[in-house]
ROMAR-284201 format. One record per residue: residue in one letter; z, x, y of N, C-alpha, C in turn; residue number from 1. Coordinates in steps of 0.05 Angstrom, whole numbers. Example, Ala and Ser with C-alpha at 12.3 -4.5 7.8 and 13.67 -1.06 7.14 Angstrom:
 rest    n.Z    n.X    n.Y   ca.Z   ca.X   ca.Y    c.Z    c.X    c.Y  nr
    a    156    264   -114    156    246    -90    156    264    -66   1
    s    142    257    -45    143    273    -21    157    258      1   2
//
This chain:
 rest    n.Z    n.X    n.Y   ca.Z   ca.X   ca.Y    c.Z    c.X    c.Y  nr
    m      0     18    -25     -2      2      3      3     15     24   1
    t    -15      9     44    -17     29     67    -24     13     94   2
    l    -17     25    114    -21     18    144    -40     38    158   3
    i    -63     32    164    -80     51    179    -83     42    209   4
    k    -71     58    226    -72     54    255    -98     80    264   5
    s   -118     65    275   -143     83    286   -155     66    307   6
    i   -170     84    320   -185     74    343   -202     46    334   7
    s   -206     46    306   -224     21    297   -207     -5    295   8
    g   -185     -1    301   -163    -25    299   -140    -16    280   9
    i   -126    -39    272   -101    -38    258   -110    -51    233  10
    r   -108    -34    210   -114    -47    181    -95    -38    161  11
    g    -87    -60    144    -69    -52    126    -64    -72    106  12
    t    -47    -69     85    -44    -86     62    -19   -104     73  13
    i    -23   -132     57     -4   -150     67     22   -144     47  14
    g     51   -149     61     74   -147     46     85   -118     47  15
    g    110   -115     36    117    -87     35    138    -83     61  16
    a    140    -53     65    161    -46     86    142    -44    114  17
    v    159    -51    135    145    -48    161    138    -21    168  18
    g    118    -18    181    108     10    187     87     26    166  19
    d     92     13    141     76     24    117     54      4    111  20
    n     56    -19    120     34    -44    111     33    -60    137  21
    l     15    -79    133      9    -99    156     27   -121    151  22
    t     57   -119    157     74   -137    156     73   -157    183  23
    p     84   -179    182     87   -194    206     99   -181    232  24
    v    115   -160    222    126   -143    249    105   -128    259  25
    d     87   -117    245     65    -99    253     46   -110    264  26
    a     39   -135    257     17   -154    264     28   -161    296  27
    v     56   -169    299     65   -174    324     66   -149    345  28
    k     73   -128    334     77   -101    349     45    -96    364  29
    f     25    -98    346     -2    -89    349    -17   -107    368  30
    a    -11   -133    364    -19   -154    379     -7   -152    410  31
    s     21   -146    411     33   -142    435     24   -115    452  32
    a     14    -95    436      5    -71    449    -25    -78    461  33
    y    -38    -93    446    -71    -98    455    -65   -117    481  34
    g    -49   -138    480    -45   -155    505    -35   -140    527  35
    s    -15   -119    520     -5   -105    544    -26    -87    555  36
    f    -45    -75    539    -65    -59    546    -82    -77    566  37
    l    -93   -100    554   -109   -120    573    -95   -124    601  38
    k    -68   -128    602    -57   -131    624    -60   -109    648  39
    i    -56    -84    635    -61    -58    649    -92    -58    660  40
    r   -106    -62    642   -137    -62    647   -148    -79    667  41
    h   -136   -102    668   -144   -125    689   -124   -130    706  42
    a   -105   -109    713    -87   -113    735    -94   -123    762  43
    s   -120   -120    765   -131   -130    792   -128   -162    792  44
    k   -129   -176    773   -129   -203    771   -104   -217    782  45
    g    -83   -198    786    -58   -208    795    -45   -227    776  46
    n    -36   -252    788    -26   -275    770    -47   -290    753  47
    e    -71   -288    760    -87   -300    745    -87   -296    713  48
    r    -85   -313    696    -79   -313    665   -106   -300    655  49
    l    -96   -282    640   -118   -268    622   -125   -291    597  50
    k   -150   -285    588   -158   -301    567   -171   -282    541  51
    v   -164   -286    516   -171   -276    495   -181   -295    473  52
    v   -209   -293    462   -218   -302    441   -206   -294    415  53
    i   -199   -315    394   -190   -301    372   -202   -319    348  54
    g   -212   -307    324   -226   -317    303   -217   -300    278  55
    r   -218   -313    254   -210   -300    231   -230   -309    206  56
    d   -229   -289    187   -244   -296    162   -227   -312    145  57
    a   -239   -318    121   -222   -334    107   -204   -321     86  58
    r   -196   -298     89   -174   -287     71   -151   -306     70  59
    i   -134   -301     48   -112   -317     42    -87   -312     64  60
    s    -88   -286     75    -66   -283     93    -73   -292    125  61
    g   -101   -298    128   -111   -304    153    -93   -324    170  62
    p    -85   -346    159    -72   -366    174    -42   -353    187  63
    m    -31   -338    168     -4   -324    178    -10   -306    199  64
    i    -28   -287    195    -33   -263    214    -44   -278    240  65
    h    -62   -302    239    -72   -313    260    -50   -323    281  66
    n    -31   -340    267    -12   -352    280      9   -333    295  67
    l     12   -308    282     29   -287    293     18   -277    319  68
    v    -10   -270    316    -24   -258    335    -27   -277    360  69
    m    -36   -302    356    -39   -319    377    -14   -321    396  70
    n      8   -327    376     33   -333    398     47   -310    408  71
    t     39   -286    397     45   -263    409     33   -258    439  72
    l      6   -266    438     -9   -265    464      1   -283    483  73
    v     11   -312    470     21   -330    489     46   -325    503  74
    g     65   -307    487     87   -297    498     85   -273    517  75
    l     59   -263    521     53   -243    540     44   -260    564  76
    g     38   -284    564     26   -298    582     -3   -299    584  77
    i    -17   -298    562    -43   -296    557    -54   -323    547  78
    d    -75   -334    553    -87   -358    544   -106   -346    519  79
    v   -106   -365    496   -124   -356    474   -141   -377    469  80
    i   -167   -371    465   -186   -388    459   -188   -385    427  81
    d   -179   -404    412   -176   -404    383   -201   -416    369  82
    l   -218   -394    358   -242   -405    339   -235   -410    313  83
    d   -211   -406    305   -200   -405    275   -217   -396    260  84
    l   -228   -406    238   -250   -396    217   -272   -390    229  85
    s   -281   -363    229   -304   -352    246   -314   -329    233  86
    t   -332   -316    246   -341   -291    237   -338   -268    262  87
    t   -340   -244    252   -338   -220    275   -362   -227    294  88
    p   -389   -232    287   -406   -229    309   -406   -258    326  89
    t   -393   -277    311   -389   -302    329   -366   -297    349  90
    v   -346   -284    343   -322   -281    366   -340   -260    381  91
    e   -354   -239    378   -367   -221    398   -383   -238    416  92
    i   -400   -255    404   -414   -272    428   -399   -292    443  93
    a   -376   -301    432   -357   -319    447   -345   -305    471  94
    v   -337   -279    469   -322   -271    491   -337   -271    514  95
    p   -361   -260    523   -375   -264    546   -380   -293    553  96
    l   -389   -311    533   -393   -337    541   -372   -353    553  97
    e   -345   -346    541   -319   -358    552   -313   -341    577  98
    k   -326   -321    585   -315   -300    605   -285   -295    601  99
    a   -282   -285    575   -256   -278    567   -251   -246    575 100
    d   -225   -240    573   -220   -212    575   -222   -194    554 101
    g   -221   -206    532   -221   -192    506   -224   -212    479 102
    g   -223   -198    457   -225   -213    434   -213   -200    412 103
    i   -201   -214    392   -191   -202    364   -202   -218    342 104
    i   -216   -204    323   -225   -214    298   -205   -206    276 105
    l   -191   -224    260   -171   -218    244   -186   -220    216 106
    t   -197   -194    210   -211   -188    183   -207   -160    173 107
    a   -204   -156    148   -210   -129    140   -234   -121    127 108
    s   -256   -138    139   -283   -133    133   -288   -132    102 109
    h   -298   -107     92   -308   -110     66   -283   -101     44 110
    n   -258    -95     56   -234    -92     41   -226   -112     21 111
    p   -213   -107      0   -204   -133    -18   -186   -149     -7 112
    k   -175   -171    -21   -164   -194     -8   -134   -186     -2 113
    q   -121   -168     -9    -92   -157     -3    -92   -147     24 114
    w   -118   -139     37   -119   -130     62   -125   -149     84 115
    n   -118   -141    108   -124   -151    131   -122   -131    156 116
    a   -129   -142    178   -134   -123    204   -140   -141    229 117
    l   -131   -125    251   -140   -135    275   -163   -119    287 118
    k   -182   -130    291   -207   -114    305   -209   -125    336 119
    l   -212   -104    348   -206   -107    377   -231   -105    393 120
    l   -235   -124    413   -260   -124    429   -249   -120    458 121
    n   -270   -112    477   -267   -111    502   -279   -141    518 122
    e   -284   -139    542   -291   -165    558   -323   -168    553 123
    k   -338   -151    543   -365   -154    536   -368   -164    505 124
    g   -347   -167    496   -346   -177    463   -356   -146    444 125
    e   -353   -126    455   -359   -102    441   -332    -85    434 126
    f   -332    -70    412   -309    -54    403   -301    -35    426 127
    l   -273    -35    425   -262    -13    443   -271     16    439 128
    s   -268     31    462   -279     60    456   -257     73    444 129
    g   -259    102    437   -240    117    424   -211    118    442 130
    k   -218    125    469   -197    129    489   -183    107    491 131
    e   -193     79    491   -178     54    497   -162     50    470 132
    g   -174     55    446   -159     52    422   -136     71    419 133
    e   -137     93    433   -113    112    432    -95    104    451 134
    l   -101     89    473    -82     79    492    -69     55    481 135
    i    -81     40    465    -68     20    448    -45     25    430 136
    l    -51     50    415    -33     60    395     -9     72    409 137
    e    -17     83    432      9     98    448     26     72    459 138
    i     14     52    472     29     28    480     49     16    457 139
    a     32     15    434     53      6    407     74     26    401 140
    e     66     50    398     86     71    394    113     68    413 141
    n    107     64    436    129     65    456    141     37    459 142
    e    133     18    445    137    -11    450    140    -16    479 143
    a    122    -12    493    122    -17    527    112    -46    530 144
    f    122    -64    519    116    -92    521    136   -105    545 145
    d    123   -124    563    135   -140    582    130   -170    577 146
    f    145   -186    561    135   -212    558    140   -234    577 147
    s    127   -251    581    126   -273    604    153   -291    600 148
    d    164   -298    624    188   -318    623    173   -345    618 149
    v    191   -364    612    182   -389    599    165   -409    621 150
    d    166   -402    644    142   -415    659    115   -406    660 151
    n    116   -381    648     88   -368    650     76   -361    626 152
    l     84   -373    602     68   -371    576     43   -378    577 153
    g     25   -369    561     -1   -372    556     -5   -401    541 154
    e    -29   -409    540    -35   -432    521    -59   -427    502 155
    v    -55   -445    478    -77   -441    462    -97   -467    465 156
    i   -124   -458    470   -145   -478    474   -162   -476    446 157
    e   -164   -494    431   -177   -495    407   -210   -498    411 158
    n   -224   -486    400   -254   -488    401   -267   -481    374 159
    n   -275   -502    358   -286   -496    334   -319   -501    334 160
    a   -328   -500    355   -359   -503    359   -376   -474    359 161
    y   -364   -455    354   -376   -429    360   -395   -420    340 162
    m   -387   -430    313   -406   -424    291   -435   -436    300 163
    d   -433   -460    311   -456   -476    315   -471   -467    336 164
    i   -458   -455    359   -467   -443    383   -479   -416    374 165
    h   -468   -401    358   -479   -375    346   -504   -381    334 166
    i   -507   -401    318   -536   -409    303   -555   -417    325 167
    d   -548   -429    343   -565   -440    365   -576   -413    382 168
    e   -556   -397    387   -566   -368    400   -587   -354    387 169
    v   -581   -355    358   -600   -337    339   -625   -350    341 170
    l   -628   -377    340   -654   -390    335   -671   -390    360 171
    e   -655   -385    383   -670   -382    409   -683   -354    417 172
    l   -676   -337    398   -690   -306    401   -715   -309    398 173
    p   -730   -296    419   -760   -296    418   -774   -286    393 174
    l   -766   -267    379   -777   -256    355   -770   -278    329 175
    v   -749   -298    331   -748   -315    311   -761   -338    314 176
    d   -775   -347    292   -795   -368    292   -788   -390    270 177
    a   -773   -405    274   -758   -427    254   -785   -442    244 178
    d   -799   -452    262   -821   -471    256   -840   -460    234 179
    l   -846   -431    237   -862   -420    221   -850   -419    191 180
    v   -823   -407    196   -807   -408    171   -806   -434    153 181
    k   -805   -455    168   -803   -480    155   -828   -489    139 182
    t   -853   -475    144   -878   -482    130   -881   -466    106 183
    k   -861   -451    101   -863   -433     78   -847   -444     56 184
    k   -825   -463     62   -809   -474     42   -795   -454     26 185
    f   -783   -436     35   -772   -413     19   -747   -425      5 186
    k   -739   -415    -16   -714   -418    -29   -699   -395    -31 187
    v   -675   -396    -24   -656   -369    -22   -626   -377    -31 188
    v   -616   -361    -48   -593   -360    -62   -570   -348    -44 189
    v   -548   -355    -32   -529   -343    -16   -500   -340    -31 190
    d   -491   -314    -31   -466   -309    -37   -449   -301    -14 191
    g   -429   -324     -6   -413   -321     16   -386   -309     10 192
    v   -384   -299    -15   -356   -287    -26   -329   -301    -16 193
    n   -335   -326    -18   -316   -345    -12   -298   -338     16 194
    s   -318   -333     37   -307   -332     65   -328   -346     84 195
    s   -325   -340    108   -339   -353    128   -367   -356    129 196
    g   -376   -333    114   -407   -331    113   -417   -356     94 197
    g   -402   -363     76   -406   -390     63   -412   -412     73 198
    i   -403   -410     97   -409   -435    118   -433   -433    136 199
    i   -431   -408    149   -451   -402    173   -481   -395    163 200
    i   -482   -382    142   -508   -371    131   -520   -396    120 201
    p   -511   -413    100   -525   -439     96   -534   -458    116 202
    n   -516   -457    137   -523   -474    161   -549   -465    173 203
    l   -548   -439    178   -570   -423    191   -597   -428    175 204
    l   -595   -424    155   -618   -425    132   -628   -457    134 205
    e   -614   -474    129   -621   -501    129   -631   -510    156 206
    q   -622   -500    178   -639   -505    206   -661   -491    206 207
    m   -667   -474    187   -695   -459    186   -713   -469    167 208
    g   -702   -494    153   -720   -505    134   -721   -492    105 209
    v   -702   -477    100   -696   -463     75   -683   -477     56 210
    e   -685   -477     31   -673   -492     10   -652   -470     -1 211
    v   -627   -477     -1   -603   -461     -3   -592   -468    -30 212
    v   -587   -447    -46   -570   -447    -73   -546   -432    -66 213
    k   -521   -447    -66   -497   -434    -55   -481   -422    -82 214
    l   -475   -395    -78   -456   -384    -99   -433   -375    -83 215
    y   -409   -380    -89   -386   -371    -78   -383   -377    -47 216
    c   -388   -401    -39   -391   -405    -11   -365   -425     -1 217
    e   -345   -422    -17   -321   -441    -10   -301   -424      4 218
    p   -297   -428     29   -280   -408     45   -252   -409     38 219
    n   -246   -402     14   -216   -403      3   -202   -377      4 220
    g   -216   -355     10   -206   -327     10   -200   -316    -16 221
    h   -206   -328    -38   -204   -318    -64   -230   -305    -70 222
    f   -236   -279    -66   -259   -266    -66   -268   -263    -98 223
    p   -287   -275   -108   -294   -276   -135   -305   -246   -144 224
    h   -311   -229   -127   -318   -198   -135   -306   -180   -114 225
    n   -308   -157   -118   -302   -137    -95   -324   -144    -70 226
    p   -310   -153    -49   -325   -161    -27   -348   -139    -12 227
    e   -344   -113    -19   -362    -98    -11   -391   -102    -25 228
    p   -411   -110     -6   -437   -117    -22   -451    -95    -31 229
    l   -442    -83    -55   -456    -57    -66   -466    -73    -96 230
    k   -488    -56   -104   -500    -65   -130   -480    -74   -154 231
    e   -459    -54   -158   -441    -60   -180   -423    -86   -177 232
    h   -427    -97   -151   -408   -121   -150   -423   -148   -152 233
    l   -454   -144   -153   -470   -167   -148   -487   -177   -170 234
    g   -474   -171   -194   -490   -181   -217   -492   -212   -218 235
    d   -479   -228   -207   -478   -255   -213   -506   -265   -194 236
    i   -505   -256   -170   -528   -265   -150   -553   -255   -161 237
    c   -553   -230   -171   -576   -219   -181   -591   -237   -201 238
    k   -571   -244   -221   -582   -260   -244   -591   -288   -235 239
    l   -576   -303   -214   -582   -331   -206   -611   -331   -190 240
    v   -615   -307   -174   -642   -309   -160   -667   -312   -179 241
    v   -663   -296   -202   -684   -296   -221   -686   -326   -234 242
    e   -660   -337   -243   -658   -363   -255   -668   -385   -238 243
    e   -662   -383   -213   -670   -402   -198   -699   -397   -186 244
    k   -712   -378   -191   -741   -373   -184   -742   -374   -153 245
    a   -718   -359   -142   -713   -359   -110   -732   -337    -98 246
    d   -736   -340    -72   -752   -320    -61   -737   -295    -51 247
    f   -708   -296    -54   -692   -277    -49   -662   -284    -45 248
    g   -648   -265    -46   -617   -273    -46   -606   -259    -22 249
    i   -581   -271     -8   -571   -262     18   -540   -260      4 250
    v   -530   -234     11   -502   -230      7   -490   -217     34 251
    v   -469   -228     42   -451   -219     67   -422   -213     58 252
    d   -410   -196     74   -380   -190     70   -367   -210     81 253
    p   -337   -211     77   -322   -230     88   -327   -238    117 254
    d   -330   -219    134   -331   -226    167   -359   -228    174 255
    v   -383   -223    158   -408   -231    162   -420   -212    182 256
    d   -413   -185    180   -428   -166    198   -443   -146    179 257
    r   -442   -148    154   -458   -133    134   -476   -150    118 258
    l   -501   -141    116   -521   -162    105   -538   -144     81 259
    a   -538   -155     56   -554   -142     34   -575   -164     24 260
    f   -597   -161     20   -615   -177      5   -617   -170    -25 261
    i   -624   -189    -39   -630   -188    -67   -660   -192    -70 262
    s   -679   -177    -83   -706   -185    -80   -712   -209   -101 263
    n   -736   -218   -101   -743   -240   -120   -743   -232   -149 264
    d   -743   -207   -152   -744   -201   -182   -715   -195   -192 265
    g   -695   -199   -177   -665   -198   -183   -655   -168   -178 266
    e   -671   -153   -164   -664   -125   -159   -652   -123   -130 267
    m   -636   -104   -125   -623   -101    -99   -645    -92    -82 268
    f   -648   -102    -60   -669    -94    -36   -658    -66    -26 269
    g   -633    -64    -27   -618    -39    -16   -603    -42     10 270
    e   -579    -42     10   -567    -42     41   -583    -29     59 271
    e   -587     -4     53   -599     15     74   -628      3     84 272
    y   -641    -10     65   -668    -22     75   -663    -49     88 273
    t   -641    -62     91   -638    -86    107   -646    -81    137 274
    l   -636    -56    149   -641    -47    174   -670    -40    175 275
    v   -684    -25    154   -708    -14    158   -727    -34    158 276
    a   -723    -56    143   -742    -79    143   -740    -97    168 277
    v   -717   -102    179   -718   -115    206   -723    -99    225 278
    a   -719    -72    228   -733    -57    247   -761    -54    250 279
    d   -773    -56    223   -802    -54    221   -813    -76    236 280
    y   -802   -100    229   -813   -127    242   -813   -125    273 281
    v   -791   -121    284   -781   -120    312   -796    -97    326 282
    l   -801    -76    312   -816    -51    325   -845    -61    325 283
    s   -853    -77    305   -884    -84    306   -890    -98    329 284
    k   -869   -115    341   -873   -135    362   -862   -122    389 285
    t   -841   -104    389   -831    -88    413   -827    -63    407 286
    p   -846    -43    406   -842    -17    400   -822     -3    422 287
    g   -806     16    406   -786     30    423   -767     46    401 288
    n   -748     56    412   -730     74    401   -707     59    383 289
    t   -701     76    362   -676     63    343   -656     82    344 290
    v   -631     77    331   -608     89    328   -596     81    298 291
    s   -586     99    283   -567     87    265   -548    116    256 292
    n   -526    109    240   -509    131    237   -517    149    219 293
    m   -503    173    216   -512    196    200   -508    194    174 294
    s   -496    172    161   -495    163    137   -518    145    127 295
    s   -537    144    146   -559    123    140   -583    133    130 296
    s   -600    120    118   -626    130    101   -643    142    127 297
    r   -660    162    118   -679    175    129   -706    157    134 298
    a   -704    134    121   -726    111    121   -725    102    150 299
    l   -706     96    164   -708     85    189   -722    105    210 300
    r   -720    126    209   -734    148    224   -761    146    218 301
    d   -770    145    192   -798    146    186   -812    121    196 302
    i   -796     97    196   -809     71    204   -811     74    235 303
    t   -792     84    246   -789     86    278   -812    103    289 304
    e   -818    127    276   -839    144    283   -869    130    276 305
    k   -870    113    254   -894     97    252   -905     79    273 306
    h   -884     70    287   -888     53    307   -887     68    337 307
    g   -885     92    335   -886    106    358   -864    112    374 308
    g   -841    105    364   -812    109    375   -799    133    366 309
    t   -777    139    380   -760    158    369   -733    150    358 310
    y   -726    164    337   -702    160    324   -677    179    330 311
    q   -651    172    333   -632    186    333   -609    180    317 312
    a   -593    199    312   -567    193    291   -544    195    309 313
    s   -524    175    304   -499    177    317   -477    186    295 314
    a   -452    189    309   -429    189    290   -426    162    275 315
    v   -410    162    252   -406    136    238   -387    121    251 316
    g   -388     93    261   -373     74    272   -392     62    291 317
    e   -388     35    290   -408     17    305   -400     24    336 318
    v   -382     30    346   -377     39    374   -394     61    383 319
    n   -398     78    362   -416    104    368   -446     97    367 320
    v   -451     79    349   -481     72    345   -487     60    374 321
    v   -469     40    381   -476     23    406   -478     44    431 322
    e   -461     65    433   -461     83    453   -485     93    455 323
    l   -498    105    432   -525    119    433   -546    102    436 324
    m   -544     75    426   -566     55    431   -569     53    460 325
    k   -546     49    477   -548     44    503   -559     71    517 326
    k   -552     91    507   -559    118    522   -594    122    519 327
    t   -601    112    496   -630    117    487   -645     92    493 328
    n   -636     70    504   -650     45    502   -662     39    479 329
    a   -647     44    457   -658     29    432   -665      3    430 330
    i   -685     -7    419   -693    -33    416   -678    -48    393 331
    i   -669    -31    372   -654    -41    349   -641    -19    339 332
    g   -618    -21    324   -602     -2    312   -584    -12    293 333
    g   -564      1    282   -548     -7    266   -535     10    242 334
    e   -522      3    222   -512     22    201   -525     17    175 335
    g   -528     37    159   -542     36    133   -523     15    112 336
    n   -501      8    124   -488    -12    106   -497    -38    110 337
    g   -518    -45    122   -528    -67    124   -521    -81    151 338
    g   -515    -65    168   -506    -76    193   -528    -74    215 339
    i   -536    -95    224   -561    -99    243   -552   -102    270 340
    i   -558    -84    292   -551    -89    321   -571    -93    335 341
    y   -576   -118    349   -600   -125    363   -594   -133    390 342
    p   -598   -112    411   -587   -117    432   -597   -143    452 343
    s   -624   -153    444   -632   -179    454   -613   -199    451 344
    s   -595   -198    429   -578   -216    421   -550   -207    435 345
    h   -539   -186    423   -511   -172    433   -506   -146    417 346
    y   -491   -129    428   -484   -106    418   -464   -105    396 347
    g   -470   -116    375   -455   -116    350   -469   -122    325 348
    r   -460   -113    303   -470   -121    279   -473   -150    271 349
    d   -493   -158    264   -496   -188    262   -513   -195    237 350
    s   -502   -205    215   -519   -215    196   -535   -241    200 351
    m   -529   -257    217   -539   -281    224   -571   -273    242 352
    v   -566   -252    256   -592   -243    270   -611   -230    249 353
    g   -599   -211    232   -613   -200    211   -626   -220    189 354
    v   -613   -244    188   -626   -264    167   -648   -275    177 355
    a   -646   -287    205   -664   -300    221   -692   -282    225 356
    l   -684   -257    230   -710   -240    236   -726   -234    212 357
    f   -706   -230    189   -721   -221    163   -735   -244    153 358
    l   -727   -272    155   -742   -294    146   -766   -299    164 359
    t   -768   -290    187   -790   -292    205   -811   -270    195 360
    y   -800   -251    190   -818   -227    186   -830   -236    153 361
    l   -812   -243    137   -826   -252    107   -846   -274    116 362
    a   -843   -292    130   -859   -315    136   -883   -303    145 363
    n   -885   -280    156   -911   -269    171   -926   -253    151 364
    q   -911   -248    131   -926   -231    108   -939   -244     87 365
    d   -956   -235     74   -967   -248     49   -959   -232     26 366
    k   -931   -225     26   -919   -206      4   -893   -222     -7 367
    t   -887   -215    -30   -858   -221    -41   -838   -201    -28 368
    v   -814   -209    -28   -789   -188    -19   -796   -159    -34 369
    a   -797   -163    -61   -799   -139    -76   -823   -122    -68 370
    e   -847   -136    -60   -873   -122    -53   -867   -107    -27 371
    i   -850   -122     -5   -845   -108     20   -823    -81     15 372
    r   -806    -86     -3   -788    -67     -7   -806    -41    -16 373
    a   -823    -45    -38   -840    -24    -49   -855    -10    -27 374
    s   -864    -24     -5   -881    -13     18   -864      8     33 375
    y   -842     12     33   -826     31     49   -822     57     35 376
    p   -822     78     52   -817    104     41   -789    101     20 377
    q   -795    117     -2   -772    114    -25   -752    133    -21 378
    y   -730    127    -13   -706    147    -15   -683    129    -29 379
    y   -669    147    -41   -646    133    -58   -618    147    -53 380
    m   -601    130    -48   -574    142    -38   -550    136    -61 381
    s   -533    156    -62   -508    152    -78   -488    152    -58 382
    k   -468    134    -62   -446    131    -43   -418    130    -62 383
    n   -401    153    -59   -380    156    -74   -357    163    -55 384
    k   -335    162    -66   -309    168    -49   -287    179    -67 385
    i   -268    198    -54   -249    209    -67   -224    197    -52 386
    e   -202    187    -70   -177    177    -62   -163    200    -48 387
    l   -150    195    -26   -134    221    -10   -103    214    -16 388
    t    -90    237    -19    -60    233    -22    -52    246      9 389
    p    -26    241     14    -19    257     41    -18    284     41 390
    q    -13    299     17    -17    326     17    -41    339     19 391
    i    -63    327     20    -88    339     24    -96    342     50 392
    d   -104    366     60   -113    374     86   -140    371     87 393
    v   -152    350    100   -181    340     95   -195    357    117 394
    d   -185    366    140   -198    380    158   -201    410    144 395
    n   -184    420    131   -188    444    121   -205    445     96 396
    v   -209    423     82   -230    421     60   -257    421     71 397
    l   -263    404     93   -289    405    103   -296    428    115 398
    a   -278    443    126   -282    467    145   -287    489    121 399
    t   -277    489     99   -285    508     76   -313    504     69 400
    l   -322    477     64   -347    470     58   -370    476     76 401
    t   -359    473    107   -378    484    124   -383    510    125 402
    e   -364    527    118   -366    558    117   -384    564     94 403
    k   -382    554     72   -397    556     47   -425    553     53 404
    y   -433    532     66   -462    522     72   -473    528     98 405
    k   -459    549    108   -469    556    140   -497    562    141 406
    s   -511    567    122   -543    580    124   -559    553    122 407
    e   -543    531    116   -557    506    114   -559    490    144 408
    n   -578    468    149   -574    455    173   -550    437    174 409
    i   -530    444    189   -507    428    186   -502    416    215 410
    t   -488    389    209   -477    372    235   -454    366    231 411
    t   -435    371    252   -406    367    248   -394    348    269 412
    i   -410    329    279   -400    311    300   -384    295    289 413
    d   -382    289    259   -367    268    246   -368    277    218 414
    g   -344    291    212   -341    303    187   -362    329    183 415
    v   -376    329    158   -395    349    156   -424    339    141 416
    k   -443    339    152   -470    334    142   -484    358    135 417
    i   -495    358    112   -515    379    106   -541    372    100 418
    d   -560    379    119   -588    370    109   -604    396     98 419
    f   -611    389     71   -629    407     55   -655    397     59 420
    p   -675    411     52   -706    401     59   -710    376     49 421
    t   -702    369     28   -713    337     14   -687    323     12 422
    e   -666    331     16   -640    313     13   -621    322     28 423
    w   -597    303     29   -578    307     45   -550    300     37 424
    v   -526    310     46   -500    301     36   -485    298     61 425
    h   -470    278     63   -450    270     85   -424    268     74 426
    l   -401    282     87   -376    284     75   -360    275    101 427
    r   -345    255     97   -327    247    122   -300    232    110 428
    k   -282    234    126   -258    220    122   -262    191    133 429
    s   -254    171    118   -261    145    126   -239    133    150 430
    n   -251    117    169   -232    106    190   -216     85    178 431
    t   -224     71    159   -212     48    150   -199     47    123 432
    e   -199     72    109   -186     72     83   -178     99     78 433
    p   -155    104     61   -145    132     59   -166    145     36 434
    i   -189    151     45   -210    165     23   -229    182     41 435
    i   -242    206     24   -261    219     33   -287    204     23 436
    r   -307    195     38   -332    183     33   -352    209     26 437
    i   -371    202      4   -390    225     -3   -416    209     -2 438
    y   -434    212     17   -459    197     14   -483    221     10 439
    t   -497    212    -10   -521    229    -11   -547    216    -16 440
    e   -570    227     -2   -595    218     -6   -615    237    -17 441
    a   -634    225    -32   -654    244    -43   -680    225    -49 442
    p   -700    240    -58   -729    224    -66   -724    207    -90 443
    t   -704    214   -109   -702    201   -132   -672    193   -136 444
    q   -661    168   -155   -637    161   -153   -620    183   -170 445
    s   -632    196   -190   -621    217   -206   -614    242   -190 446
    e   -635    251   -169   -628    275   -155   -605    265   -135 447
    a   -602    240   -124   -582    235   -104   -552    236   -122 448
    d   -554    223   -148   -531    221   -161   -519    250   -169 449
    i   -538    269   -179   -534    299   -188   -520    310   -161 450
    l   -532    306   -138   -522    320   -112   -492    307   -107 451
    a   -492    281   -110   -464    268   -106   -443    282   -123 452
    e   -449    285   -148   -432    297   -172   -424    326   -164 453
    r   -443    340   -155   -435    368   -148   -417    365   -126 454
    f   -421    350   -103   -402    354    -77   -375    342    -85 455
    v   -372    322   -101   -345    310   -114   -332    332   -124 456
    k   -345    343   -140   -332    368   -158   -323    392   -137 457
    e   -343    400   -119   -331    416    -98   -310    410    -83 458
    l   -312    387    -74   -284    376    -54   -260    376    -74 459
    k   -266    367    -97   -236    368   -114   -227    391   -119 460
    e   -246    410   -124   -236    439   -130   -222    454   -103 461
    i   -239    447    -83   -222    459    -55   -197    444    -49 462
    a   -195    418    -56   -171    401    -46   -150    409    -68 463
    g   -155    417    -92   -137    421   -114   -129    396   -128 464
    i   -148    375   -132   -143    354   -145   -161    350   -170 465
//
C-alpha cells in the first residue's frame, strides 16, 4: 500500500495508515492544500468566492473521496461545481466553460480499483506545472490552511449535464463529420471497464449513427479486468469484435483519457497507433507539427514528415507534452498510451475527440481498420516494469547505465533514452507508481522483447535485485 505525492497529483491506495495511503485524512489534507494554493494564486479577487469544478470516475471509493474533497473546499470558502460521475476530459472542458478557478478529477486513471487520486487543474482546465505542484506539496507539508468562518462557507452547485455538453462540443469540431459516419452504418464494440466511459462513449457513438455492442459498460467501479488497456487485459473484447462481426472495438481506461482500438480481425490496433492514425487524418486536412513523449513510437514522426510537418519529443507527462505543443504550435499531439491531445478542442488527452476523429477518418477510407493499421510504418513495442523497494537508488542505477552506453545517442531529460540505429529503449521512474518503466521499440516484436529483456536484466543487476 502506498501514497505517491508528485507534481502529477496525489495518488494512493484506499485504507491503511495516514501518510502511507490515500486515507480520508490525506484526501482532506491535499484538498486543503489545493484550495489554499488557489486562494494565493487568485488573491487579486479579494472577497469574491473562488469556484472549482469536481468530477469523478466510477471507482468504489469515488463517492467517499468526492464528498471529503468537496466539503473541504466548501470549508475553505470555495464554491464547487459538482459534475459527479464524469471523465477527466469532461472536467477539463467544464473548467473554462464555467469560468472556474480550477478543477479536480478524482481518478487513479489506469490503476486498479484499490487506488484513487486527486488530479489537479488550473483555470484553463489544464494540468498544473511542476512548480505549482511543488507549491501545493509544500502547503500540505506545512498544513498552512486558513478555513472560512460560518458566514463565508462555499456552496455546492450540482451540474450533471457536462457529459452531454462534452459530446456536443466534440460533434461540433470541423474535422468531425457525423453525417458521413451515419451513412456507413458502423458496428462497434465498447469496453467501458465498468466506469464512466461505459456511459459517454456509447452515447457519442449512438449520436454518430453507430450500432453499439456494450461490454463492461455498467459504471459500478468493479473493474472486470486490469483497467490499463493493454493486450494482455483485453481478451474478451478481442473475441467479441470477431463474434459480432464488428467494424472495430473501443477500449478506454476508467477516466476516459486513454484510447485503444481493436481491429475488425480481433487483433490490437496498438495503443501507440491510436495517435498515429488520428494524426494522419488531422494532418491530411490541416498540415502542421506534432509532439509526443519520449516513450512513444517513431511512427508519429514518420507520419508527420509524410505530411510535411516537424515532429518533436517531450519528457513523459501530459503537462510536458502540452508545453511543447504550445511552443511548436503543434496541430495534434499526445502520448503513445492512447492519449490524443487536439488543441482545436482543448489541451488535454481526450478519448472522445479521438473516437470521433477516427470514425470520420474511417468513413473517408475504403479500407477496414486492419488494413489501415497495416498501411502504417511497422514498429513494435515492449512495455515492462520493475517494482521498486525504498532501498533502491534509482538515480544511481540510471546514471550507471548512462555511463555504460555513453557512446550511443542518449537523451536524459526524463530518465534515460538510448537511441540505437534501428531500435530504442527508454528507462524512467514512474510519476504514478513505485516502479521503473522499461519501454523498447524495434522493427519486430521479437527484437523489441529481446531488447527489453536485456535491459530488465541489466537494471536488476545494477540495482542488486
